[in-house]
Steps between C-alpha positions, in 0.01 A plus 500: 500500500773714355774350290853620498678549169643187357868451545711284257604176659859480614557875455414660822498877538831644625509650853512846338162446348635497137441197285788330325482504113433178296885453492532514869683831504346808649285679242682779324844352528683391188676167491831678432693607809598812311303757279508420140420683160433383154781526247541394135824400342576437132743228412697453185798313357652454144821324565554130577202298603261807529182309595684312779665828627157663530344204661784486758473863566129452576594257767781716635263799537288275731801436717569872567462597863137592600385434135262265333410452137126532474459464124719412202418572130574266217827522316505715186750543214566838351766663288744744678378857515766762417772236476652213313519135605291199539130502590410552867304274721283724717257464797355706789440395864300650772643516850388573850806638665616648832798661320480869416555606139885559545544171681316313229689669224840410665375137534404496128843628405674230717290235321601637166872490600468145629362411157809648335345824379759738355431861373770560232276750322133618512249227381775241482369139479460340848488200703226651727329830509266582802305827488291628795185617329289607797538502879169559678372838372848653507571786265865609495773620272855477642827431334478128597136425474189632321166366591284393327752373248531788242478293186271214603202645317700504165587132512288201406742264669411661820128587456380166367648282783388760756146509355494123534550506869375858587249617237398790723846641463497514117251724332366385165628817331857411619472154338367651184795737481745203491287265285749535207785354712567129428463274815427138511383319806702178554 
């Protein structure tokens, strides 16, 4: 007597002959109703309650359209680089987003403005600074956006939190080059 292949109970084959996935969705379909890419954003603040500003920005990033925060680094304290002022609180978040790089950059700039960010001079102290580090595998250099971020490999306050959530994105040699920069995990 020949036996037919076992079928999971309660999960019949579909009429088209394909089996549903373990989540109940057809195999090969993502749960998002739109295509997404990975992106990484650096957060920093050194005016007001910097730690609260960075934490609030992490939440706000997850509220952007077609965007979810998939990982958050710890908060770190570092001295300003190329500027004066109080120490910064920094972090990095990983996103899955359906926004293209320009849309995401515009959203980051709106969040900065909502947090009271002013730009009176280069490297001025700030209530919130959001830098788009990477968007998928995009490589571009335009007047408004350079990807990957042009100075991210020079800054411990970016590399250490990024390495915490995405170690495959930070070569050991890059961390070694910034080892002399003082940064403290909070």
